[in-house]
Structures are given as structure tokens and as C-alpha cells.
C-alpha positions as CSV (number, residue, x, y, z in Angstrom):
1,M,13.9,38.1,-20.4
2,L,11.0,38.4,-22.9
3,R,11.6,41.3,-25.2
4,S,9.5,42.8,-27.9
5,L,10.5,41.8,-31.4
6,H,9.3,44.9,-33.3
7,H,11.0,43.8,-36.5
8,A,9.0,40.5,-36.5
9,R,5.6,42.0,-36.6
10,R,3.6,40.9,-39.5
11,S,1.4,43.2,-41.6
12,P,-2.1,42.5,-40.5
13,P,-5.3,43.1,-42.5
14,A,-6.2,46.8,-42.5
15,S,-8.9,46.2,-39.9
16,A,-6.6,44.5,-37.4
17,A,-3.9,45.7,-35.0
18,P,-0.4,44.4,-35.5
19,R,0.6,41.3,-33.6
20,E,2.8,41.8,-30.6
21,W,5.7,39.3,-30.4
22,Y,7.9,38.9,-27.4
23,A,10.7,36.3,-27.2
24,D,13.8,35.1,-25.3
25,E,15.9,31.9,-25.6
26,A,13.2,29.7,-24.0
27,M,9.8,31.3,-24.7
28,D,7.8,33.2,-27.3
29,L,4.6,35.1,-26.6
30,I,2.5,36.2,-29.6
31,V,-0.4,38.4,-28.8
32,N,-3.2,39.6,-31.0
33,P,-4.5,42.8,-29.5
34,G,-8.1,43.8,-30.0
35,P,-10.0,47.1,-29.6
36,Y,-10.1,49.1,-26.4
37,G,-7.0,47.5,-24.9
38,Q,-8.4,44.0,-24.9
39,W,-6.8,40.9,-26.3
40,L,-8.2,38.6,-28.9
41,S,-5.8,35.7,-28.5
42,F,-2.3,34.7,-27.5
43,Q,0.1,31.9,-28.0
44,L,2.7,31.2,-25.3
45,C,5.4,28.8,-26.6
46,Y,7.8,27.4,-24.1
47,G,10.4,24.7,-23.8
48,K,12.3,25.9,-26.9
49,P,14.5,24.9,-28.5
50,W,14.1,21.2,-27.5
51,T,10.7,20.1,-26.2
52,Q,8.4,22.8,-27.3
53,N,4.8,23.2,-26.1
54,A,2.2,25.9,-26.4
55,V,-0.6,27.4,-24.4
56,M,-3.2,29.0,-26.7
57,W,-6.0,31.3,-25.6
58,N,-8.7,32.7,-27.9
59,A,-11.6,35.0,-26.9
60,P,-14.0,34.7,-25.5
61,D,-12.5,32.1,-23.2
62,S,-10.9,29.0,-24.9
63,V,-7.6,27.9,-23.5
64,A,-5.8,24.7,-24.5
65,H,-2.4,23.1,-24.4
66,Y,-0.5,21.8,-27.4
67,R,2.8,20.1,-28.1
68,V,4.9,21.5,-31.0
69,D,5.7,18.9,-33.6
70,D,8.9,20.4,-35.1
71,G,8.4,18.5,-38.4
72,E,12.0,17.3,-38.3
73,G,11.4,13.5,-38.5
74,D,14.9,12.9,-40.0
75,A,18.0,14.9,-40.8
76,S,17.1,15.2,-44.5
77,S,13.8,16.9,-44.0
78,N,13.0,20.5,-43.0
79,R,9.2,20.8,-42.5
80,T,7.0,23.4,-40.9
81,P,6.4,23.0,-37.2
82,L,2.8,22.1,-36.3
83,L,0.7,22.3,-33.2
84,A,-0.7,19.0,-32.1
85,P,-3.2,18.5,-29.2
86,G,-1.7,16.7,-26.4
87,G,0.4,16.6,-23.3
88,T,-0.2,18.1,-20.0
89,C,1.2,21.3,-18.7
90,D,2.8,21.8,-15.3
91,T,1.0,25.1,-14.9
92,A,2.6,26.0,-11.6
93,A,6.1,25.6,-13.0
94,L,5.1,27.5,-16.2
95,I,3.7,30.4,-14.3
96,T,6.9,30.6,-12.2
97,D,9.1,30.5,-15.3
98,F,6.9,33.0,-17.2
99,M,6.9,35.5,-14.3
100,A,10.7,35.3,-14.1
101,R,10.9,36.1,-17.8
102,A,8.0,38.6,-18.2
103,G,9.3,41.5,-16.0
104,E,9.4,43.9,-18.9
105,L,5.9,43.1,-20.2
106,D,2.9,45.4,-19.6
107,P,1.7,44.3,-16.1
108,A,-1.9,43.9,-17.3
109,L,-0.8,41.6,-20.1
110,R,1.5,39.6,-17.7
111,Q,-1.4,39.1,-15.3
112,F,-3.8,38.2,-18.0
113,V,-1.4,35.4,-19.3
114,V,-0.9,34.1,-15.8
115,E,-4.7,33.9,-15.2
116,K,-5.2,32.0,-18.4
117,I,-2.4,29.5,-17.6
118,A,-4.0,29.0,-14.2
119,Q,-7.3,28.5,-15.9
120,L,-5.7,25.8,-18.0
121,G,-4.4,24.1,-14.8
122,R,-7.9,24.1,-13.4
123,S,-9.3,22.6,-16.6
124,Q,-6.7,19.9,-16.7
125,L,-7.7,18.9,-13.1
126,Q,-11.3,18.7,-14.2
127,T,-10.7,16.7,-17.4
128,G,-7.9,14.4,-16.2
129,G,-5.2,16.3,-18.0
130,R,-6.8,16.9,-21.3
131,G,-7.5,20.7,-20.9
132,Q,-10.1,22.4,-23.0
133,P,-10.5,21.8,-26.7
134,G,-8.9,24.7,-28.7
């Protein structure tokens, strides 16, 4: 079940609201809230800890899918994970999994994330699996 990680909030610039971070053993949702109850962006990471991917949305309406390169090419390195464009997203399965984990989230945020995942699915169909550029 996705739960708020209050202790993980970073100090934003004085003009910005703090990021909201929710996590469980398989997903992370990081939300950048904006003014008046709107959202500026979110990143939904899923498939952790093995084959991680991310859906990213940025206002006004850019949604894209990324694979997470964990930076661990060999056992002797410990590098920063990076987002790399690529891969397709089984959006129907992701929505089902997200809804099963998101029961404690604000209903408006939960619905917003689902709408953007569905938008990604429509985009993948139109572009042959590439989604929109981030």
C-alpha cells in the first residue's frame, strides 16, 4: 500500500511547495504540487526493485514512459540511477496495480494519476509504442 514518506520530503525553494512522496515495496509516487490544489508534475516508478520503469507527467500535459537504468553495470560499481527513454508500458496492468496500492491516497490525486497513465496508453497506440517525448 502506497504510504506517505513525510521524512523523505526535500526542502524546496522558498517559492515551491514540498514534494509529496508515497512508496511501498513495488512503487514510488513523487508529486510536485502547485498552487490552488493543482499538480505541476509527478513521477510514478514501478517494478522495483528489479526491472524499474517510470511514468512521468509534467504540466501542462506531457506524459512519457522511461526505463530506469540502475547504473549497476557490475558488482564493483555503485552509480546513480538514470531515466532512459524507452520501453513500452502495459498501461492496463499498471492502472490495476496502482489502484490496488493507492487506496490511501487522496481520491483526486489517485484519479489524476490513472488518467495520465491512460493518456500514455492512448499515446503509445498512436505512436507505435513510443509514447510522447518527455
